[in-house]
N, C-alpha and C positions, 0 to 999 in steps of 0.2 A: 219106441225106437229112439235111440240116443241121437240128440241133435248137435251136441258139442263134440268136436273132434280137433285133434292137434294138426296144425298146418305142417306140411312137409317143409324141409329146410330150404328148398328152392324158392317157394312162395314167401317164406319168412324173410329171406335175404332180399327179395325184390321190395317187400314192404319197408324193410330197414333202409334200403337204398334211397327211398323217398325222403328220408330225414337227412341222410349223410350226403347223398349225391343229388343236389338240386339242379346243377348246371355244370358245364365243363370246368368252370373255375373251382368248383368244389373238389373235383378230381385232382386238379393241380395242387390245391391247398393240402390235401391229405398226403399226396406223394412227396411234396416238399417237406412237410413235417417229419415224415419217415426218414428222409435224407438228412435233415438236420439232426435228428435224434441218433442217426448212425455215425455222426461225427464227420460228415463230409466237409471239405474245404472248397470244393468246386462243384457246382450244380448247373447243368445245362437243361433248359426246357425248350422243346420244339413242339409247335402246334400247327395244325393245318385246318383251314376252314373254321376258324374260331374254336377249335378243339373238338368239334363234332365229328370230324373225319379221323383225326389222329392227335394223340397227345403222347409225347415221349419225355421222360424225366430220367436223366443220367447223372450219377454222382460217383464220387470216389470214396464213399464211406466204408464202414466196416463190412457191409454186405450181409448176405443171409447164408447160413450153413446149408449145404445140400440136403441134409436130412430134414431141415425145417421148411423147405420150400412149399410143399403141399400143405403142411400144417398152418402156414402163415395165412392161408385163404379160408380157414375155418372161422366161423363166427365166434367172437369174443376170444380170439387167440392173439396173445401179445407177449412181448418180452419186457414190457415196461413196468408192470406191477405183478405181484404174486399173492399178496395178502390184503385183507380189508384195511389194515392200518396204513397201507401204502397210499390209499386215496387221500390221506391227510398230509402226505409228504411228496406230492407230485412235482417233479422237476423236469419231466420230459414234455414235449408238445403233444404227443399221442399217448393214449393209455387205454382207450375203450376196446380196441381189438375188433372194430366193426368196419373200418374203412375198406380194406382189401376185399373182404367178402362182399361188401355192397357194390364196389366198383366192378368186380368180376361178374356179378349177377346181371348187370345191364350193359355189358360191353364184351368185346373180344380182347383178351389180355395176353400179352407175351412178356415174360420176365426172364432176364439173364443176370445171374448174380454169383459173385465169388467172395468168400470171406477171408481169403489169405493171399499172399503173394506167390503161392506155388502154381497159380494159373488154373487151379481146379475149380470149376464152377458148374452150375446146372441151369438149364433152360426149361421153362414150363409154359404150356399153352393152355388157356382156359377160355371157353366161349359160352356166354350165358350162364355162368356158374358151374359148368361141367368141364371136368378135366379131359383134355384131348390128348396131350402128350407131355412127357418129361424125359429129359436125357441129359447126360453129362456133356460138358463142353468147356473148352479152355476159355478163360476170361480174366482180365485184370481185376484187381480188387475193386469192389463197388457193385452198384446195382444199375441195370438198364431196364427201366419199366416202360412198356409201350401199351397204350390203350387205343383201340381202333373202334370206329363205328359206335360211338356212345349212344345208348338208348335204342339200339337196333331192334331189340325185342320188346320194347315198350313204346310203340308209335304214338301213344297218347301224350307221352312226355315231350316228344319232338314238336308237337303242336304249340307248346308253350315256350319254346325257345325263341329268343329274339334274333335280330339280325347278326350276321357274322361280326360286324364291327362292335356291336354291343357286347357280345360274348367275349370278344377279344379284349374289350375294355375291362371287363370283370377279371379276366385272367391277368392282365397287366397290373391291375390294382393289387391282386394277391402277391404278385412278384415284388411290387413296390414295398408293400408292408413287410414282407419277409426280408427283403434286402436291408431295410432300415432297422429291422429287429436284430439282424445278424450282419453287421457291416464287415465282420471278419471272414465271411464266406463270399466267394466269387459267384455271382449269379449271371446267367445269360438267358435271354428270351428271344426266340426266333419264331416268326410267323411266315409261312410260305416262303422260306429262305431269306427273309428280311430280318436283320437283327434290330430288335426294338429296345433292348436294354442290355447293358453289360457293366458290371461293377468289378472293381479290382480285388476286393476281399482283403484289403490291407488294414481294416479296422477303422478307417477314417469315415465317420458318419457324414461329414460335410461333403466329401467327394460323392457319397451315395446320393445325397440330396441334389448335388449338381447334376448327376447323371439322370435323375428322375425329373426334376423340376427346372433345370437349367442353371447356368452360372449366375444370372441376375438374382435368382432366388437365393442361391448359396451365399452371395455377397451380402444379402440382407438378413442373414441369420445370426443369432446371438447364442453362444454356448451357455448352457445352464448346468449347475452343479449344486447339490444340496444333500444334507444328511441329517437324520434324526435318530432316535433310539431304535425305531422299528423300520424306517424306510431310507432308501437312497435314491435320489433322482438325478438324472443326467439327460443330455440330449441337446436339441436346438430349438429355438423359437424365433419367429420372424419379427423384424421391426414393424411397428404399426402401419407404416406406409405400404408394406407388401402384404396385400390381402387377397382373398379369394371370395367368390360369390356364394360358396357353400362350405359345409364342414368337411368336405372330402380331404382337405389338407391337414386335418387334425388327427394325428396318429398317437395313440396311447399304447404303450407296450409294458407288460408286467412279466418279469422273469423271462424275457425273450419271447413272449407270446403277445401278438397283436390282439387287442380286445376292443369292444365297444362298451363304453360305460357313460351313462348320462351325467352322473355326478362328477366324474373326472373332467368331462368336457365343460361343464358349468364352472368348475374351479379354474380351469384355464381361461375361460372367457371373463371371469371375474378379475383375474389378474390383469387383463387388458381393459379394465373398466374405464369408460370414457375415452379410450385411446382409439377405438375402432369406429368407423362410420356404421350407420344402421345397415343391417343385412350384409355385412362384410365380416369375414372370418380369417384368423391368422393361419399361417403355415407353421405347424409345430410337430416335433418328434420328441415326445416325453417318454423316457425309459425309466421305469420304476423297478427297483429290486427290493424284495422283502422275503421273509421266511415263508416257505410254502404253507405253513399252518395258518398264515394270516389271510390266505386267499383260497377260495373254493372254485376250482375250474370245472368241476363235474356238475354243470348246470344244464347244458344242452349238448346234443351230439355235435353241433357245429363248433363248439368250444370257443365261441366269440363272446359269450356272456360269462361273467364271473361275479362272485360275491366276496366282499371284504368284511373281515370281522371288526375292523376299526375304521369304518369308512369315513366318519366325520373327522377324525384326526388326520387321515390321509388327504382328504380334500383340502383341509386347512393348510396342511404342510405344502401341498402342490401350489395352492394359490399364493401363499406367502413367499415361497421361493421364487416363483416366476415374477411376482410383482416387484420383489427386490431387485431382480436382474434388470427389469425394464426401467426402474427408477434411477438406475445408474447411468442411463444413456441420454445424450442430447438428441431428442427425437424431432429434429428439424429436417424435413426432406430436402434434398438438393436437386434442383432442376437441371438436367443436362441438355446439351445442344441437340442431341438426338430426340429428346422428348419435345423440345420446342419445334423442331422441324416437322414431326409427325402429328403435333397437336394432341399429344397423349394427355387426356384429362381423367382417365379412369383411376390411376393410382401413380404415385411417384415411387419409382424403383431407383433408389440412389445407388450410384456406382461406388461412392465413398462418402464418408462423413466430412462435412466442412470443418468440424472441430474434432480434435482428438478426443477419444473416449476418456475423459478426465480433463483437467485434474479433478479428482474427487475431493470431497471436503477434507478428508484426513490428510491429503497432500497439501491442500491450501492452508490448513491450519499452521503448518510449519513454515510458511512463507514469511519473509521479512516485512513486506509492505503491502498495503492495499492500494490499488490504483483507481483513480476516479474516472469514470466513463463520461461521455458527453451529456448523458441524461441524468447524471447524479445530482444536478443542481436542484431538483425537486425533492428537497429533503423531506424525510418522513415517509417517503413512498418507496424506499429501497428495502431489500431484504435484510434481515438481521443476522444472517449467517455468513460464514466465511466463504461461501460459494461465490460471492460477488468479488472476492479479492483475486487479483491477478498474481502470477508467480513472480514477475519481475518488478523490482522497485523502480519508480520513476526517477529519472536522473536529475530533474529540475525541481525537486521538492526539498526545500530547506529544512534543516533539523527543527527549526522553530515552528514549522507548520504541522508538526505531527506530535501526537502524544501516545503513550503506551497504554494498550488495553489487553487484558488477559485473553488468550485464545482458549480453545476447548480443553487444552492440557494444563491450563493454569499458568502458562508462560506468557511473558510480555510479547505483544505484537503491535507494531506501529501502524496506526491508521491516520490518514490526513484529517486535519480539522477543516470544517466548512467555512466559507466566507459568508458571514451573516446569513445563516440558513433561515428559511421561514419556519414558522411554528404551525403545527396542526391545531386548529381550534377544537375545543372539547366536543363540539357537536358536529364535527366534520363527517360527511357521508360521501365518500368518493364515488359511490355507485350512482346515486341520484344525480351527481354533477354531470355525468355523461349521458344519462337517460333523459334529462330534461332538455331545455333549449341550449343545445351545444354551441350555437353560434355566438353566444355572449362570452365576454371575457371572464375567465374563471376567477381572476384575481379580484374582480369587482364584487364577488359574492362573499368576501371575507372582510372582517373588520378587526382592527387591533383593540377594539373596545371589548373587554371581557363580557360585559353585559349584553352585547349585541350578537354574540356568537350564535345563540340559538335561532334568532330571527334570520341571520345571514344564511345559516345552514339550511333553514327551512325553505328559503327562496331558491337555493341551489338544488336541493334534493327532492323537494316536494313531499317530504315525509309529513305524516299527520302527528300533531302534538309536539310538545317541546322535547327535543332530544336530550338524553341524560349523558352523564360522563361514561356510564357503562356502554351506551350505544356508540360513543366515540371509540372506546376500546375495542368493541366488537367490529368496528369498521376497519380496523387495522388488518394487515395480512394475517391469514389463519396461522395459528401456532399449534394446531392439533398434533402435527408430526414433529414439532420442534421442542417438545419437552416443556412448553409454557402454556399455562391456561390463558384465557382471553384477558382476564383481569391482570395478569402478570406481564402482558406484552408491553414493552417499552413504548413510550409515546412516539418516538421517532428514532431513526438511525441515520447517520450522515456519512457522506463520503466527500473527500476533498474535490474542489472544483478549481484548484489553483493552476492546473495545467490547461493548455489550449485545447479546446474541443473542436473536432472537425465539423464544420458546418458548411452549408451551401454558400457559394460565393454571392455576396450581396445581401446576405441575411445574417444578422447577428444572433447569437444564442441568447435565450432568455436569462436575465439576471434580476433577481428580486430587488436589489438596491437600485438598479437602473430604472426599473418600472416605478419604484417609489419616487424617484427624482422627477418623473413625468407627471406626478400628481396622483398616481394610483395608490390605493391603500396597501400598506405593506404588512407583512407578518412580523411578529416578534421573534427574536433569536431564542430558541429554547436551550435548556440544559442538555448536556450529553447523556446518552443512555446509561443506565446503571451497569457498571462493568460485570457484576455478578450475573445479571440477567443476560447480558450479551454473551458471557461465557457459557451459560446454560443453553442458549440458542445455538451457539456454534457447535457445542459438544453433542447435542441430541441427535442430529440427523446428518451423518457424515458420509452418506452414500450418494447424494444428489449432485450431479454435475452443475456447473455454473451456467446460468442463462447468459447468452452473449450480451456484452455492452453494445448498444446500438445508437447511432446518431440519426435523428429524423431528417429526412429529405423533404417529404411532402405527402400529399394525399392524392389518390387516383380515383376519379369518378365518384368521390364521396363514399367509397367503399373500402379501399385498400390503402393502408399506410405504407409508405416507402421509406426504408431505413438502410443504413450501411454501417460497416466497420471495415477493418483492414482485410478481412477475409472475403468480402463480397457484398452482394446486394440482397436485401430481404423484402419480401412482401408480406404484410400482416393483414389478415381479414379483421377489420375493426369490430364487426358484430360478434364474430367467434371469440375474439380476444376479450371483449367486454363481458360476453356470456360466461367465459371461464372465470374471470374475476368475480362476477356476481355469484356464480355457482359456489365457489369456495366460501364466499362470504355467507350466503344463505345456508349452506350446509352446516356451517358452524353455528349460525343463529338457531336453526331448527334443533340443534343438539340440546338447547335449554330454552324452549319457546315460552314456557309459562311465565318466566320473569319479564318477558317483553310484551305480554299480551295487554291490550288496552280495551276498555269498555267503549261501546259505540253509542252515541246519542241517538242516532237513527239506525236501528238494526237493519241488516241486510236480510231480505226474505228470498227464499228459494222454494220452488214447487217441483214435485216429483210425481211419478205415476203411483197408483195404489200399491203395487208390488214393491216398488223401490222404497216407498215410505215405510212399509213394514220392515224391510231389510235395514234401512238406515236407523230406525228406532233401536235396533239391537247393536248398532255399531257407532253410537255417538262417542264412545270412549276413544275410538280411533282418531277422531278429529282433535281431541284434547292432546294427543301425542304430538300434534303439530301446533299447539297453541290456539286452535280454533274451537270456540265454545258454541256448539250448535244445539238447539233445542226444538222439540216438536211444538208447533204453534197451532195445531188443530188441523184436521182434514189432511190434505196432502202438502201442507205448507210447513216449512222450517224457517227459523230465523237465527241469524248469527249475532250473538250478544257481544262477542269480542274476538279479536284476532291480533296477531303480532303487529305492532305499529310500523315495522319495517317492510310490510307488504308493499309492493310497488303501487304508488298512488294511482287511482283510477282503474286498476286491474284487480282489485280485491275480490270482487264478485266473480270475475272470470276464473281466478285462481281457485276459489273455493268450489266453484262448479266443477272444475277439472278434478279437484281432489275428491269430490263426491263421486264422480264417474269412476275414479280409480278405486275408491273404497267399495263401490258396488260390484266391481269386476273381480276383486280379490276373494279368494276362498277363506283365507285365514289371515290374522293380523301379523304383520311383520314390520316392526318399528323402523328397522334399517331401510327397508324398501320404501316405506312411506316417506321417510326423511329424504331419501334420494329423489323420489318422484316429485315431492313438493319443492325441493331445491331447484330441480330442472325447470319446473313450471315458472317459478319466480324469476330465475335468472334469465330465461328467454324473454319474458315480457318486460323486464326492467332494462334490457340492453338496448344500446343504440342500434339503429337499423342501417341497412345499405342506403346509399345516396343521401347520407346525412353529413353535412360539412362540419368538420372539427377545426378549431383553432390549433395553432402549433402547440400552445401550452396544453390544451386538452389531449392532443395526440401523444405528446411526450409523457404526460401523466399516465395515460392509458398503458403505454409501453412499460413504464416503471411498475405499474400495478401488476401487469402481466408477469414481469420478471419476479415479482414477489410470490407468485402462486406456487403451490406444491407441485403442480403438473401443468406447465404453461404451454404445452405443445399441441393439445387438441381441445376442442370444445366438449361440453358434456355429452354431445351426441356422437363424438368420435371424429368429427371433421378436423382437418389440419388447420392450425391457426397461422403458422409461419412456414413459408417456403423460402429457400435460399438459392441464389445463383452465385456460384463461385467466380472469383475474378478470372480464373483460368478459362472457364466456359464462356464468360462474356468476351474475353479476348479471342477465343476461337470463333465466336459468332461474327466478329468484325474482322476476321482474318489477320489479326495482329500476331497470332501464332498459328502455325500450320502443323 
């Protein structure tokens, strides 16, 4: 007797419904996709009891022809595709022809639709997959689709439904994604007669974001736009200070279809690299357009998963575009009066930027003069690019005090000359200076004797061995993104200090010549930077906005530096600031660690478990990528023969142990990831800590070094370094303005 038989259509539909209709939100998604494919400009969604009792989707689309009403509920019946080749050119949201049959199999369905303006439509009623009635009826163009008592004939499915609020949350999420995917369509969501969402449908994505996430989120969004040969990207991304605790705010849309793709999410997060705190995620709406042949949407019945034919190129394109947008912004959060009143410490949601978004470097290059800020007197610690130049020329600078230097376009640009600027010794290590005994006077650590530079720098930085000229070059601000190699970086760059600098009453600004007059050792005045190198630095990175010129006020609780300028007050986390400076320094050093490796007279020994030992023996080459030469010493012991000399003194063993843990935890070698992890390890251990008193000179040097960083707004872990209080908000706090 035959045991294999063909299932009847009703059972087959119920089985298919298990894939397509998982919960009420699945029904809403399928019906919304049909409405969008029908060209609707207005879609109203009404649900009751989380969609389990009733779901109604009404649109003004093209509607269904009367003779096609019954056929629409057949399995694999669709108007979207007709031939196999159409699967490679899918432009519609729906195409499988399974949704309506699956929905009708597990619910009571009533549909009224008309395809023209003549008022001629048809109503059809289906219950549990069985046709009950169909009749002609007058109706405006469009479709009114109503689903009642979902899963009424499959009680086992009802057991797995969550609470009404949970199911409503899933439905709302579907509406949110659809509204952001199609801002030109007006969406309305009502639950038990309460309106939860309403969009205008005017094509403004920012208004859709405001309707979903609120106006504070919309004010923190940045528009994105980019195009390559194969892809076009647009949408909105949030500033780093506006974050969420989960990835729910990350929406990726491909050809109008919301999708979930791990690679795209990772590309977005890489664009925010070191800008986000740990376990915080941005709010983004990334809309991608590409030829349909480059994406396969026929992967799963839910149509949330897709495959890309050039995924590596796509991920790199998205990451590069978003990173470029973020690098153009001054990412200093502004604290408002309302945040101070409610003690909001979760995230800074700024109402407006303290600085205009710009001037960008290309604008600054064309300016006539560069103006010296109050901290510019620490020569050799300022950035080499035109982003430090203000747009307005100082009125009190005499012509004799300036000389012409070429800008990025090769044209002359006037920059003020320094007043006896100090010289950077060849062995200068700005990072060790702050990580050591910070209470001592920085100036005492340097000598004008060329032969004593190495000893002086060793006393300041605590580095092992004599520092070389190359180490001094490496200690300068990173030039990776400025078109300069480390060896090409000019020794110093100067800005005029001839103008009066705003300082706290009763405290004079530091002046190298004044200190020398008091018996302190002074630095020699160096030569000006090479104009060709300066032009190269100015021309290479023209998209970064200028870090604000700040005047130091003091230090709070040995943890925060207080500074000011004409726009307001600034608080700087000294540990985070020093960590960012160290991170960029070490990241550049790890780019070529072999040249900086030094042999150890007393090798460092490490012990591991037997399983770890066997694994490490096959991964010793990984350590060489970071300049650490590790060798098996027998049994479960390894010894370190050499490591880079610029490892923080006293922390070498801890750093190598952490590197070992990282190597053991990774599945495959990734030089970039190891360089990143090692840089973060070193920067954290080498940085000054909280409750550590800094002298005014050390604090000002730290601020200058921070301004020289490629990304001076967050530490490597994503925490903010600087927050600002606008003068206006301070005046509101003290009721000076109402």
